[in-house]
TIRO-2110 file (N, C-alpha, C; in Angstrom, 1 decimal):
// TIRO-2110
8.3, 20.4, 22.3, N, 1, A
7.6, 19.4, 21.6, CA, 1, A
6.6, 18.9, 22.2, C, 1, A
5.7, 18.1, 21.3, N, 2, A
4.3, 17.5, 21.6, CA, 2, A
4.4, 16.6, 22.7, C, 2, A
3.4, 16.8, 23.8, N, 3, A
3.4, 15.6, 24.6, CA, 3, A
2.3, 14.7, 24.1, C, 3, A
3.3, 13.2, 23.7, N, 4, A
2.4, 12.5, 23.3, CA, 4, A
1.8, 11.4, 24.4, C, 4, A
1.7, 11.8, 25.8, N, 5, A
1.4, 11.1, 27.0, CA, 5, A
-0.1, 11.2, 26.6, C, 5, A
-0.6, 12.6, 26.0, N, 6, A
-2.1, 12.7, 25.8, CA, 6, A
-2.5, 12.1, 24.7, C, 6, A
-3.8, 11.7, 24.6, N, 7, A
-4.6, 11.4, 23.3, CA, 7, A
-4.3, 11.9, 21.7, C, 7, A
-3.3, 11.4, 20.7, N, 8, A
-3.2, 12.3, 19.9, CA, 8, A
-4.4, 12.8, 19.3, C, 8, A
-4.0, 13.8, 18.3, N, 9, A
-5.4, 14.3, 17.8, CA, 9, A
-5.3, 14.2, 16.2, C, 9, A
-3.8, 14.3, 15.9, N, 10, A
-3.9, 14.3, 14.2, CA, 10, A
-2.8, 13.1, 14.1, C, 10, A
-3.0, 12.8, 12.6, N, 11, A
-1.7, 12.2, 11.9, CA, 11, A
-1.2, 13.5, 11.0, C, 11, A
0.0, 13.4, 10.5, N, 12, A
0.3, 14.8, 9.4, CA, 12, A
0.9, 13.7, 8.5, C, 12, A
0.7, 13.7, 7.4, N, 13, A
1.2, 13.1, 6.0, CA, 13, A
2.0, 14.3, 5.5, C, 13, A
3.6, 14.1, 5.0, N, 14, A
4.1, 15.0, 4.4, CA, 14, A
4.5, 14.2, 3.2, C, 14, A
4.3, 14.9, 2.0, N, 15, A
4.5, 14.1, 0.8, CA, 15, A
5.9, 14.5, 0.5, C, 15, A
6.9, 13.6, 0.4, N, 16, A
8.3, 14.2, 0.3, CA, 16, A
8.9, 14.2, -1.1, C, 16, A
7.9, 13.3, -1.9, N, 17, A
8.4, 13.3, -3.3, CA, 17, A
6.7, 13.0, -4.2, C, 17, A
7.2, 13.2, -5.6, N, 18, A
5.7, 12.9, -6.5, CA, 18, A
5.1, 12.1, -5.9, C, 18, A
3.8, 12.5, -5.4, N, 19, A
2.9, 11.5, -4.6, CA, 19, A
1.2, 11.5, -5.8, C, 19, A
1.0, 10.4, -6.0, N, 20, A
-0.6, 10.1, -6.1, CA, 20, A
-1.3, 9.1, -5.7, C, 20, A
-2.1, 9.7, -4.7, N, 21, A
-3.2, 8.8, -4.1, CA, 21, A
-4.5, 9.1, -5.1, C, 21, A
-4.8, 7.9, -5.8, N, 22, A
-5.7, 8.3, -6.8, CA, 22, A
-7.0, 8.4, -6.7, C, 22, A
-7.7, 8.4, -7.6, N, 23, A
-9.3, 8.8, -7.2, CA, 23, A
-9.8, 7.8, -8.0, C, 23, A
-9.0, 6.9, -8.8, N, 24, A
-9.7, 5.5, -9.1, CA, 24, A
-10.3, 5.9, -10.7, C, 24, A
-10.3, 7.1, -11.1, N, 25, A
-11.0, 7.4, -12.5, CA, 25, A
-10.1, 8.7, -13.1, C, 25, A
-10.0, 8.3, -14.3, N, 26, A
-9.3, 9.3, -15.0, CA, 26, A
-9.6, 10.6, -15.5, C, 26, A
-9.0, 11.4, -15.9, N, 27, A
-9.5, 13.0, -16.2, CA, 27, A
-9.4, 12.8, -17.9, C, 27, A
-10.8, 12.5, -18.8, N, 28, A
-10.5, 12.2, -20.0, CA, 28, A
-9.8, 13.2, -21.0, C, 28, A
-8.9, 12.9, -21.7, N, 29, A
-8.2, 13.9, -22.6, CA, 29, A
-7.2, 14.7, -21.9, C, 29, A
-6.8, 14.2, -20.7, N, 30, A
-5.6, 14.7, -19.7, CA, 30, A
-4.9, 14.0, -19.1, C, 30, A
-5.5, 13.1, -18.4, N, 31, A
-4.1, 12.4, -17.4, CA, 31, A
-5.0, 10.8, -17.6, C, 31, A
-4.5, 9.5, -17.1, N, 32, A
-4.9, 8.6, -17.0, CA, 32, A
-5.1, 7.9, -15.7, C, 32, A
-4.5, 8.5, -14.8, N, 33, A
-4.6, 8.5, -13.3, CA, 33, A
-4.7, 10.0, -12.8, C, 33, A
-6.0, 10.2, -12.3, N, 34, A
-6.4, 11.3, -11.5, CA, 34, A
-5.8, 11.1, -9.8, C, 34, A
-5.4, 12.3, -9.2, N, 35, A
-5.3, 12.4, -7.9, CA, 35, A
-7.0, 12.3, -7.1, C, 35, A
-6.9, 12.1, -5.9, N, 36, A
-8.0, 12.3, -5.3, CA, 36, A
-8.1, 13.7, -4.5, C, 36, A
-9.1, 14.4, -5.0, N, 37, A
-9.0, 16.0, -4.6, CA, 37, A
-10.5, 16.3, -4.2, C, 37, A
-10.6, 17.4, -3.4, N, 38, A
-11.9, 17.6, -3.1, CA, 38, A
-12.3, 18.7, -4.0, C, 38, A
-13.9, 19.1, -3.7, N, 39, A
-14.5, 20.0, -4.4, CA, 39, A
-13.6, 21.2, -4.5, C, 39, A
-12.9, 21.5, -3.8, N, 40, A
-12.1, 23.0, -4.3, CA, 40, A
-10.7, 22.6, -5.0, C, 40, A
-10.6, 21.4, -5.2, N, 41, A
-9.2, 21.3, -5.9, CA, 41, A
-8.2, 20.9, -4.9, C, 41, A
-8.5, 20.7, -3.8, N, 42, A
-7.2, 20.6, -3.1, CA, 42, A
-7.0, 19.1, -2.8, C, 42, A
-5.7, 18.5, -2.7, N, 43, A
-5.6, 17.1, -2.7, CA, 43, A
-6.0, 16.6, -1.4, C, 43, A
-6.4, 15.1, -1.3, N, 44, A
-6.8, 14.6, 0.1, CA, 44, A
-6.2, 13.6, 0.2, C, 44, A
-6.1, 12.4, 1.2, N, 45, A
-6.2, 11.1, 1.2, CA, 45, A
-7.4, 10.4, 1.8, C, 45, A
-7.7, 9.4, 1.3, N, 46, A
-9.1, 8.9, 1.8, CA, 46, A
-8.7, 8.1, 3.2, C, 46, A
-9.5, 8.1, 4.7, N, 47, A
-9.2, 7.7, 5.5, CA, 47, A
-9.2, 6.0, 5.4, C, 47, A
-9.9, 5.4, 4.7, N, 48, A
-9.4, 3.8, 4.0, CA, 48, A
-8.3, 3.6, 3.8, C, 48, A
-7.4, 4.7, 3.0, N, 49, A
-6.0, 4.3, 2.3, CA, 49, A
-5.3, 4.8, 3.4, C, 49, A
-5.3, 5.4, 4.6, N, 50, A
-4.5, 5.9, 5.6, CA, 50, A
-4.5, 4.5, 6.5, C, 50, A
-5.8, 3.6, 6.9, N, 51, A
-5.9, 2.9, 7.7, CA, 51, A
-5.1, 1.7, 6.9, C, 51, A
-5.2, 1.6, 5.7, N, 52, A
-4.6, 0.5, 5.3, CA, 52, A
-2.8, 0.7, 5.1, C, 52, A
-2.7, 2.0, 5.1, N, 53, A
-1.1, 2.0, 5.4, CA, 53, A
-0.5, 1.7, 6.7, C, 53, A
-1.4, 2.2, 7.5, N, 54, A
-0.9, 1.6, 9.0, CA, 54, A
-1.1, 0.2, 9.3, C, 54, A
-2.0, -0.1, 8.5, N, 55, A
-2.0, -1.8, 8.7, CA, 55, A
-1.1, -2.8, 8.2, C, 55, A
-0.6, -2.1, 7.1, N, 56, A
0.5, -2.6, 6.2, CA, 56, A
1.9, -2.6, 6.8, C, 56, A
1.7, -1.4, 7.7, N, 57, A
3.3, -1.1, 8.1, CA, 57, A
3.1, -2.0, 9.3, C, 57, A
2.1, -2.3, 10.4, N, 58, A
2.2, -3.2, 11.3, CA, 58, A
2.1, -4.5, 11.0, C, 58, A
1.8, -4.9, 9.8, N, 59, A
2.0, -6.1, 9.7, CA, 59, A
3.2, -6.7, 9.4, C, 59, A
4.2, -5.6, 8.8, N, 60, A
5.6, -5.9, 8.4, CA, 60, A
6.4, -5.8, 9.6, C, 60, A
5.9, -5.1, 10.6, N, 61, A
6.5, -5.2, 11.9, CA, 61, A
6.2, -6.2, 13.0, C, 61, A
4.9, -6.6, 13.0, N, 62, A
4.5, -7.2, 14.2, CA, 62, A
5.5, -8.2, 14.7, C, 62, A
6.1, -9.1, 13.7, N, 63, A
7.3, -10.1, 14.3, CA, 63, A
8.1, -9.3, 15.4, C, 63, A
8.4, -8.3, 15.4, N, 64, A
9.5, -8.2, 16.3, CA, 64, A
8.7, -7.2, 17.6, C, 64, A
7.4, -7.1, 17.7, N, 65, A
6.8, -6.5, 18.8, CA, 65, A
5.3, -7.5, 19.2, C, 65, A
5.9, -8.9, 19.5, N, 66, A
4.8, -9.7, 20.0, CA, 66, A
4.4, -9.1, 21.1, C, 66, A
4.9, -8.6, 22.1, N, 67, A
4.2, -8.0, 23.3, CA, 67, A
3.3, -7.0, 23.1, C, 67, A
3.2, -6.5, 21.8, N, 68, A
2.2, -5.4, 21.7, CA, 68, A
1.2, -5.6, 20.5, C, 68, A
1.1, -6.8, 20.3, N, 69, A
-0.3, -7.3, 19.5, CA, 69, A
-1.5, -6.8, 20.0, C, 69, A
-2.0, -7.3, 21.3, N, 70, A
-3.1, -7.0, 21.6, CA, 70, A
-3.3, -5.4, 21.3, C, 70, A
-2.4, -4.7, 22.0, N, 71, A
-2.7, -3.0, 21.7, CA, 71, A
-2.9, -2.7, 20.2, C, 71, A
-2.2, -3.2, 19.3, N, 72, A
-2.0, -3.4, 17.9, CA, 72, A
-3.5, -3.3, 17.4, C, 72, A
-4.1, -4.6, 17.9, N, 73, A
-5.4, -5.0, 17.3, CA, 73, A
-6.5, -4.3, 18.0, C, 73, A
-6.3, -3.6, 19.3, N, 74, A
-7.2, -2.6, 19.9, CA, 74, A
-7.1, -1.7, 18.7, C, 74, A
-5.9, -0.8, 18.4, N, 75, A
-5.9, 0.3, 17.5, CA, 75, A
-6.6, 0.1, 16.2, C, 75, A
-6.0, -0.7, 15.6, N, 76, A
-6.3, -1.4, 14.0, CA, 76, A
-8.1, -1.9, 14.0, C, 76, A
-8.3, -2.5, 14.9, N, 77, A
-9.6, -3.7, 15.1, CA, 77, A
-9.1, -5.2, 14.4, C, 77, A
-9.6, -5.8, 14.3, N, 78, A
-9.4, -7.2, 14.0, CA, 78, A
-10.1, -7.8, 12.4, C, 78, A
-9.4, -8.3, 11.4, N, 79, A
-10.3, -8.5, 10.2, CA, 79, A
-10.7, -9.7, 10.5, C, 79, A
-10.4, -10.5, 11.4, N, 80, A
-11.3, -11.8, 11.6, CA, 80, A
-12.5, -11.6, 12.4, C, 80, A
-12.5, -10.6, 13.5, N, 81, A
-13.6, -10.7, 14.4, CA, 81, A
-14.2, -8.9, 14.1, C, 81, A
-15.3, -9.3, 13.5, N, 82, A
-16.1, -8.4, 12.9, CA, 82, A
-17.0, -7.7, 14.3, C, 82, A
-17.3, -8.6, 15.1, N, 83, A
-18.1, -7.7, 16.2, CA, 83, A
-17.2, -6.5, 17.1, C, 83, A
-15.8, -6.6, 16.7, N, 84, A
-15.1, -5.8, 17.7, CA, 84, A
-14.3, -4.6, 16.9, C, 84, A
-14.8, -3.6, 16.9, N, 85, A
-14.4, -2.8, 15.9, CA, 85, A
-13.0, -1.9, 16.5, C, 85, A
-12.3, -1.1, 15.7, N, 86, A
-10.9, -0.6, 16.2, CA, 86, A
-11.4, 0.7, 17.5, C, 86, A
-10.3, 0.8, 18.1, N, 87, A
-10.3, 1.9, 18.9, CA, 87, A
-10.2, 3.2, 18.5, C, 87, A
-9.4, 3.0, 17.4, N, 88, A
-9.1, 4.6, 16.5, CA, 88, A
-9.9, 4.7, 15.5, C, 88, A
-10.6, 5.5, 15.2, N, 89, A
-11.2, 6.0, 13.7, CA, 89, A
-10.4, 7.0, 13.3, C, 89, A
-9.5, 7.1, 12.1, N, 90, A
-8.9, 8.1, 11.1, CA, 90, A
-10.0, 8.7, 10.2, C, 90, A
-9.7, 9.8, 10.4, N, 91, A
-10.5, 10.9, 9.4, CA, 91, A
-9.7, 10.7, 7.7, C, 91, A
-10.4, 11.5, 6.8, N, 92, A
-9.7, 11.9, 5.5, CA, 92, A
-8.5, 12.8, 5.9, C, 92, A
-7.4, 12.9, 5.2, N, 93, A
-6.3, 13.8, 5.3, CA, 93, A
-6.6, 14.9, 4.2, C, 93, A
-6.3, 15.9, 4.8, N, 94, A
-6.4, 17.3, 4.0, CA, 94, A
-5.6, 18.2, 4.5, C, 94, A
-5.6, 19.6, 3.6, N, 95, A
-4.7, 20.4, 4.0, CA, 95, A
-5.1, 21.3, 4.9, C, 95, A
-4.0, 21.7, 5.6, N, 96, A
-4.0, 22.7, 6.7, CA, 96, A
-5.2, 23.5, 6.8, C, 96, A
-5.9, 24.3, 8.0, N, 97, A
-7.0, 25.2, 7.8, CA, 97, A
-6.3, 26.5, 7.0, C, 97, A
-5.3, 27.1, 7.4, N, 98, A
-4.8, 28.1, 6.7, CA, 98, A
-4.9, 27.7, 5.4, C, 98, A
-4.1, 27.0, 4.6, N, 99, A
-4.3, 26.9, 3.6, CA, 99, A
-5.8, 26.7, 2.7, C, 99, A
-6.5, 26.0, 3.4, N, 100, A
-8.0, 25.8, 2.8, CA, 100, A
-8.5, 27.0, 3.3, C, 100, A
-8.6, 28.0, 4.3, N, 101, A
-9.3, 29.3, 4.4, CA, 101, A
-8.8, 30.3, 3.0, C, 101, A
-7.5, 30.3, 2.8, N, 102, A
-6.9, 31.1, 1.7, CA, 102, A
-7.7, 30.5, 0.5, C, 102, A
-7.5, 29.6, 0.3, N, 103, A
-8.4, 29.0, -1.2, CA, 103, A
-10.1, 29.2, -1.1, C, 103, A
-10.5, 29.1, 0.3, N, 104, A
-11.9, 29.5, 0.1, CA, 104, A
-12.0, 30.7, -0.4, C, 104, A
-11.2, 31.7, 0.5, N, 105, A
-11.4, 33.6, 0.0, CA, 105, A
-11.1, 33.3, -1.3, C, 105, A
-10.0, 33.0, -2.1, N, 106, A
-9.8, 33.1, -3.6, CA, 106, A
-11.0, 32.8, -4.5, C, 106, A
-11.8, 31.5, -3.9, N, 107, A
-12.6, 31.0, -4.5, CA, 107, A
-14.0, 31.7, -4.7, C, 107, A
-14.2, 32.9, -3.5, N, 108, A
-15.3, 33.3, -3.4, CA, 108, A
-15.3, 34.8, -3.6, C, 108, A
-13.8, 35.5, -3.8, N, 109, A
-13.6, 36.9, -3.8, CA, 109, A
-14.7, 37.5, -5.0, C, 109, A
-14.9, 38.5, -5.2, N, 110, A
-15.7, 39.2, -6.2, CA, 110, A
-14.7, 39.7, -7.5, C, 110, A
-13.4, 39.8, -7.1, N, 111, A
-12.6, 40.2, -8.1, CA, 111, A
-11.5, 39.0, -8.5, C, 111, A
-11.6, 38.5, -9.8, N, 112, A
-10.8, 37.4, -10.1, CA, 112, A
-10.7, 36.2, -9.0, C, 112, A
-11.9, 35.5, -9.1, N, 113, A
-12.1, 34.4, -8.2, CA, 113, A
-11.4, 33.4, -9.0, C, 113, A
-10.7, 32.1, -8.3, N, 114, A
-9.9, 31.2, -8.8, CA, 114, A
-11.0, 29.8, -8.8, C, 114, A
-10.8, 29.2, -9.9, N, 115, A
-11.6, 27.7, -9.7, CA, 115, A
-11.0, 26.7, -9.2, C, 115, A
-11.7, 25.7, -9.0, N, 116, A
-10.8, 24.4, -8.7, CA, 116, A
-10.0, 24.0, -9.5, C, 116, A
-10.1, 24.3, -10.6, N, 117, A
-9.2, 23.5, -11.9, CA, 117, A
-7.7, 24.4, -11.5, C, 117, A
-8.0, 25.5, -11.5, N, 118, A
-6.5, 26.4, -11.5, CA, 118, A
-5.9, 26.0, -9.8, C, 118, A
-6.8, 25.6, -8.7, N, 119, A
-5.9, 25.3, -7.7, CA, 119, A
-5.5, 23.9, -7.9, C, 119, A
-6.1, 23.0, -8.5, N, 120, A
-5.5, 21.7, -8.5, CA, 120, A
-4.2, 21.7, -9.6, C, 120, A
-4.4, 22.6, -11.1, N, 121, A
-3.2, 22.8, -11.6, CA, 121, A
-1.9, 23.2, -10.7, C, 121, A
-2.1, 24.3, -10.0, N, 122, A
-1.3, 25.1, -9.0, CA, 122, A
-0.6, 23.9, -8.0, C, 122, A
-1.3, 23.0, -7.7, N, 123, A
-0.5, 22.3, -6.7, CA, 123, A
0.2, 20.9, -7.2, C, 123, A
0.0, 20.8, -8.8, N, 124, A
-0.1, 19.2, -9.0, CA, 124, A
0.8, 19.5, -10.6, C, 124, A
1.5, 18.3, -10.9, N, 125, A
2.4, 18.3, -12.3, CA, 125, A
1.5, 16.9, -13.0, C, 125, A
2.0, 17.0, -14.0, N, 126, A
1.7, 15.6, -14.5, CA, 126, A
2.8, 15.0, -15.1, C, 126, A
3.1, 13.6, -15.0, N, 127, A
4.4, 13.0, -15.2, CA, 127, A
3.8, 11.9, -16.3, C, 127, A
4.7, 12.1, -17.4, N, 128, A
4.2, 10.8, -18.4, CA, 128, A
5.4, 9.7, -18.5, C, 128, A
4.7, 8.7, -18.4, N, 129, A
5.7, 7.4, -18.6, CA, 129, A
5.3, 6.7, -19.3, C, 129, A
6.3, 5.4, -20.1, N, 130, A
5.8, 4.6, -20.9, CA, 130, A
6.7, 3.2, -20.6, C, 130, A
6.5, 2.3, -21.0, N, 131, A
6.9, 1.1, -21.0, CA, 131, A
7.9, 0.7, -22.3, C, 131, A
9.0, 0.0, -22.2, N, 132, A
10.0, -0.1, -23.1, CA, 132, A
9.7, -1.4, -23.7, C, 132, A
9.9, -1.6, -25.1, N, 133, A
10.0, -2.7, -25.6, CA, 133, A
11.3, -3.4, -25.5, C, 133, A
11.4, -4.5, -24.8, N, 134, A
12.6, -5.4, -24.7, CA, 134, A
13.6, -5.6, -25.9, C, 134, A
12.9, -5.9, -27.0, N, 135, A
13.5, -6.4, -28.1, CA, 135, A
14.0, -4.9, -28.8, C, 135, A
13.2, -4.2, -29.1, N, 136, A
13.6, -2.5, -29.9, CA, 136, A
14.2, -1.6, -29.1, C, 136, A
13.9, -1.8, -27.8, N, 137, A
14.4, -0.9, -26.8, CA, 137, A
13.7, 0.7, -27.1, C, 137, A
12.8, 0.6, -28.0, N, 138, A
11.7, 1.8, -28.0, CA, 138, A
10.3, 1.9, -27.2, C, 138, A
9.9, 2.9, -27.5, N, 139, A
8.4, 2.8, -26.7, CA, 139, A
7.7, 1.6, -26.9, C, 139, A
7.1, 1.1, -26.1, N, 140, A
6.2, 0.1, -26.4, CA, 140, A
4.9, 0.9, -26.9, C, 140, A
4.1, 0.2, -27.8, N, 141, A
3.2, 0.6, -28.6, CA, 141, A
2.1, 0.6, -27.0, C, 141, A
1.1, 2.0, -27.3, N, 142, A
0.3, 2.0, -26.6, CA, 142, A
0.3, 1.9, -24.9, C, 142, A
1.7, 2.0, -24.5, N, 143, A
1.9, 1.8, -23.2, CA, 143, A
2.2, 3.2, -22.6, C, 143, A
1.9, 4.6, -23.1, N, 144, A
1.8, 6.0, -22.6, CA, 144, A
1.1, 5.9, -21.4, C, 144, A
1.2, 6.4, -20.5, N, 145, A
0.6, 6.6, -19.5, CA, 145, A
0.9, 8.1, -18.8, C, 145, A
-0.3, 9.1, -18.5, N, 146, A
0.2, 10.4, -17.9, CA, 146, A
-0.9, 10.4, -16.4, C, 146, A
-0.1, 10.8, -15.4, N, 147, A
-0.4, 10.5, -14.0, CA, 147, A
-0.4, 12.1, -13.7, C, 147, A
-1.4, 12.3, -12.6, N, 148, A
-1.2, 13.5, -12.3, CA, 148, A
-0.7, 13.5, -10.7, C, 148, A
0.4, 14.1, -10.4, N, 149, A
1.3, 14.0, -8.9, CA, 149, A
0.8, 15.5, -8.2, C, 149, A
0.7, 15.4, -6.9, N, 150, A
1.3, 16.4, -6.1, CA, 150, A
2.5, 16.7, -6.2, C, 150, A
3.2, 17.9, -6.5, N, 151, A
4.4, 18.0, -6.7, CA, 151, A
5.2, 17.9, -5.5, C, 151, A
6.4, 17.5, -5.8, N, 152, A
7.7, 17.5, -4.7, CA, 152, A
8.1, 18.2, -4.5, C, 152, A
8.8, 18.6, -3.0, N, 153, A
9.8, 19.9, -3.0, CA, 153, A
11.2, 19.7, -4.0, C, 153, A
11.7, 20.9, -4.4, N, 154, A
12.4, 20.8, -5.1, CA, 154, A
14.1, 21.1, -4.2, C, 154, A
14.7, 20.7, -4.1, N, 155, A
16.1, 21.1, -3.6, CA, 155, A
15.7, 22.3, -2.5, C, 155, A
14.9, 21.8, -1.8, N, 156, A
14.5, 22.9, -0.4, CA, 156, A
14.0, 24.0, -0.8, C, 156, A
13.5, 24.3, -2.0, N, 157, A
13.0, 25.4, -2.3, CA, 157, A
11.6, 25.7, -1.7, C, 157, A
10.8, 24.9, -1.3, N, 158, A
9.6, 24.9, -0.5, CA, 158, A
9.4, 23.9, 0.5, C, 158, A
8.4, 24.0, 1.3, N, 159, A
8.2, 22.8, 2.2, CA, 159, A
7.0, 21.8, 1.4, C, 159, A
7.2, 20.6, 1.9, N, 160, A
6.4, 19.5, 1.2, CA, 160, A
4.9, 19.8, 1.4, C, 160, A
4.5, 19.1, 0.5, N, 161, A
2.8, 19.5, 0.8, CA, 161, A
2.6, 18.6, 1.9, C, 161, A
1.7, 18.9, 3.4, N, 162, A
1.6, 18.1, 4.4, CA, 162, A
-0.1, 18.2, 4.5, C, 162, A
-0.8, 16.9, 4.7, N, 163, A
-1.9, 16.9, 4.7, CA, 163, A
-2.4, 16.2, 6.2, C, 163, A
-3.2, 17.0, 6.7, N, 164, A
-3.7, 16.5, 8.1, CA, 164, A
-4.9, 15.3, 8.3, C, 164, A
-4.5, 14.3, 9.0, N, 165, A
-5.8, 13.6, 9.0, CA, 165, A
-6.3, 13.7, 10.6, C, 165, A
-7.8, 14.0, 10.9, N, 166, A
-8.2, 13.7, 12.3, CA, 166, A
-8.0, 12.2, 13.1, C, 166, A
-8.0, 12.4, 14.1, N, 167, A
-8.2, 10.9, 14.9, CA, 167, A
-9.1, 11.1, 16.0, C, 167, A
-10.1, 10.1, 15.8, N, 168, A
-11.0, 9.9, 17.0, CA, 168, A
-11.2, 8.5, 17.8, C, 168, A
-10.9, 8.7, 19.0, N, 169, A
-10.6, 7.8, 19.8, CA, 169, A
-11.9, 7.2, 20.4, C, 169, A
-12.4, 6.1, 20.4, N, 170, A
-13.5, 5.4, 20.6, CA, 170, A
-13.8, 5.7, 22.6, C, 170, A
-12.3, 5.5, 23.2, N, 171, A
-12.1, 5.6, 24.3, CA, 171, A
-10.7, 6.0, 24.7, C, 171, A
-10.5, 6.6, 25.9, N, 172, A
-8.9, 7.2, 26.0, CA, 172, A
-8.2, 6.0, 25.6, C, 172, A
-7.2, 6.0, 25.0, N, 173, A
-5.9, 5.2, 24.7, CA, 173, A
-4.9, 5.4, 25.9, C, 173, A
-4.4, 4.1, 26.2, N, 174, A
-3.1, 4.0, 27.4, CA, 174, A
-1.7, 4.3, 26.5, C, 174, A
-0.9, 4.1, 27.2, N, 175, A
0.4, 4.6, 26.7, CA, 175, A
1.1, 3.3, 25.7, C, 175, A
0.4, 2.3, 25.8, N, 176, A
0.9, 1.2, 24.8, CA, 176, A
0.3, 1.4, 23.4, C, 176, A
-1.1, 1.9, 23.3, N, 177, A
-1.8, 2.2, 22.0, CA, 177, A
-1.0, 3.3, 21.7, C, 177, A
-0.6, 4.4, 21.9, N, 178, A
-0.3, 5.6, 21.9, CA, 178, A
1.3, 5.2, 20.9, C, 178, A
2.1, 4.0, 21.7, N, 179, A
3.4, 3.9, 21.4, CA, 179, A
3.2, 3.0, 19.8, C, 179, A
1.9, 2.1, 19.8, N, 180, A
2.0, 1.4, 18.7, CA, 180, A
1.5, 2.2, 17.5, C, 180, A
1.0, 3.1, 17.9, N, 181, A
0.3, 4.3, 16.6, CA, 181, A
1.5, 5.0, 16.2, C, 181, A
2.5, 5.4, 16.9, N, 182, A
4.0, 6.0, 16.7, CA, 182, A
4.5, 4.5, 15.5, C, 182, A
4.7, 3.6, 16.3, N, 183, A
5.2, 2.6, 15.4, CA, 183, A
4.8, 2.8, 14.1, C, 183, A
3.3, 2.6, 13.7, N, 184, A
2.7, 2.3, 12.6, CA, 184, A
3.4, 3.8, 11.9, C, 184, A
2.9, 4.8, 12.2, N, 185, A
3.4, 5.8, 11.5, CA, 185, A
4.6, 5.8, 10.8, C, 185, A
5.6, 5.6, 12.0, N, 186, A
6.7, 5.7, 11.2, CA, 186, A
7.5, 4.7, 10.4, C, 186, A
6.8, 3.3, 10.5, N, 187, A
6.8, 2.2, 9.5, CA, 187, A
5.9, 2.5, 7.9, C, 187, A
5.3, 3.6, 8.0, N, 188, A
5.1, 3.8, 6.7, CA, 188, A
6.0, 4.7, 5.9, C, 188, A
6.5, 4.4, 4.8, N, 189, A
7.4, 5.3, 4.1, CA, 189, A
7.0, 5.7, 2.7, C, 189, A
6.2, 4.8, 2.0, N, 190, A
5.6, 5.0, 0.8, CA, 190, A
4.1, 4.9, 0.7, C, 190, A
3.6, 5.7, -0.3, N, 191, A
2.2, 5.5, -0.4, CA, 191, A
1.7, 5.8, -1.6, C, 191, A
0.4, 5.7, -2.0, N, 192, A
0.0, 5.9, -3.4, CA, 192, A
0.5, 4.8, -4.7, C, 192, A
0.3, 5.5, -6.0, N, 193, A
0.6, 4.7, -6.9, CA, 193, A
2.1, 4.9, -7.3, C, 193, A
2.7, 3.9, -8.1, N, 194, A
3.8, 3.7, -8.5, CA, 194, A
5.2, 3.7, -7.2, C, 194, A
4.6, 3.5, -6.2, N, 195, A
5.8, 3.7, -4.9, CA, 195, A
6.8, 2.7, -5.4, C, 195, A
6.6, 1.3, -5.9, N, 196, A
7.9, 0.7, -6.6, CA, 196, A
8.7, 1.0, -7.0, C, 196, A
8.3, 2.5, -7.7, N, 197, A
9.2, 2.6, -9.0, CA, 197, A
9.7, 4.2, -8.2, C, 197, A
9.5, 4.3, -7.0, N, 198, A
10.2, 5.6, -6.6, CA, 198, A
9.5, 6.8, -6.0, C, 198, A
8.0, 6.9, -6.6, N, 199, A
7.1, 7.8, -6.1, CA, 199, A
6.6, 7.3, -4.8, C, 199, A
5.9, 8.3, -4.3, N, 200, A
5.2, 8.4, -3.0, CA, 200, A
5.7, 8.3, -1.8, C, 200, A
7.1, 9.0, -1.7, N, 201, A
7.8, 8.9, -0.6, CA, 201, A
7.1, 9.7, 0.5, C, 201, A
6.8, 9.1, 1.5, N, 202, A
5.9, 10.1, 2.6, CA, 202, A
6.4, 10.0, 4.0, C, 202, A
5.8, 11.0, 4.9, N, 203, A
6.4, 10.5, 6.5, CA, 203, A
5.3, 11.2, 6.8, C, 203, A
5.0, 10.0, 8.0, N, 204, A
3.9, 10.2, 8.9, CA, 204, A
4.5, 10.8, 10.3, C, 204, A
3.5, 11.4, 10.9, N, 205, A
4.1, 12.0, 12.4, CA, 205, A
2.7, 12.2, 13.0, C, 205, A
2.8, 11.8, 14.2, N, 206, A
1.9, 12.2, 15.1, CA, 206, A
1.5, 13.8, 15.5, C, 206, A
0.5, 14.3, 15.4, N, 207, A
0.4, 15.6, 15.7, CA, 207, A
1.4, 16.6, 15.1, C, 207, A
2.2, 15.7, 13.9, N, 208, A
3.2, 16.8, 13.4, CA, 208, A
4.0, 16.7, 13.9, C, 208, A
4.6, 16.3, 14.9, N, 209, A
5.7, 16.4, 15.7, CA, 209, A
6.7, 15.1, 15.5, C, 209, A
7.7, 14.8, 14.4, N, 210, A
8.5, 13.6, 14.3, CA, 210, A
9.2, 13.3, 15.5, C, 210, A
9.9, 14.7, 16.1, N, 211, A
10.7, 14.2, 17.3, CA, 211, A
10.3, 13.3, 18.1, C, 211, A
8.8, 13.7, 18.7, N, 212, A
8.0, 13.3, 19.7, CA, 212, A
7.6, 12.0, 19.0, C, 212, A
7.4, 11.9, 18.0, N, 213, A
6.7, 10.8, 17.4, CA, 213, A
8.0, 9.5, 17.6, C, 213, A
9.1, 9.7, 17.1, N, 214, A
10.2, 8.8, 17.1, CA, 214, A
10.5, 8.1, 18.5, C, 214, A
10.3, 9.4, 20.1, N, 215, A
10.8, 8.9, 21.2, CA, 215, A
9.8, 8.0, 21.8, C, 215, A
8.5, 8.2, 21.3, N, 216, A
6.8, 7.6, 22.0, CA, 216, A
7.2, 6.2, 21.4, C, 216, A
7.9, 6.0, 19.7, N, 217, A
8.0, 4.8, 19.5, CA, 217, A
9.0, 3.8, 20.3, C, 217, A
9.9, 4.7, 20.5, N, 218, A
10.9, 4.0, 21.2, CA, 218, A
10.6, 3.5, 22.8, C, 218, A
9.6, 4.0, 23.2, N, 219, A
9.1, 3.9, 24.5, CA, 219, A
9.8, 4.7, 25.7, C, 219, A
10.1, 6.1, 24.9, N, 220, A
10.7, 7.2, 25.6, CA, 220, A
10.0, 8.1, 26.3, C, 220, A
8.4, 8.2, 26.3, N, 221, A
7.9, 9.0, 27.0, CA, 221, A
6.9, 8.0, 28.1, C, 221, A
END
C-alpha cells in the first residue's frame, strides 16, 4: 500500500463509464461535442478541470469538516484573496507512460505507422442523443447531438482508462493537507459533460492507491 505520509506525487483518474471532458470545439461533420485530446490522439483532462472538480467536492463537504477549512484553503487557494496562491499545483491528466510510449512507437515506426486519428478512434466511441417532443413523443426537430466519449469498461472485459495528473507542492504538505486532498479526491464521483444523465462516472485516488486514499481520508495514517 502506498505510504501517503509522504507528499503525494499524482492523482489517478479512472474513467468508470463513458466520459467526455470536452475540448469546447465540435469536429465538423462528425461530432457536436469533441473530447479533449492531445496531438497523439490520446485523451486528457486539463488541470483547470481537475482543480474545479476538487473545489466543487470540497464546497459540498466543507460544512462537515469545519476544522479542516484552513488546510483546504492552503491546498486549493482562496477565490477571495488573489495574493495567496494555492499550495498545490495540479497538472494536466494524461495516459500512463507505458501507453504513451507504445503510441509514440506506433506513430513513428517505418512500417504501417498509425496516425492520431486512428488512436482517437480506437479509444473512443460516438454516442447519439436526441430530445423528445413532449406532445408527440417523437424526437424533437434539430435536437440530435453526437458526442465523442472515452469508452467505458464492459462487464469487466477491460480495465478502465486511467489518466494521471502530476502534483507539484510549492512547499512540503503536512498531514492535514494530505488528508484534505484525499477527502476531495473521494468526493469527486462524476465529471465532464452529461454527468447529470449518468455519464462521466469517475474515481480519483492519490498515487493510484484507492485503499490508501480511503485510509488517509479517515485520518488513519
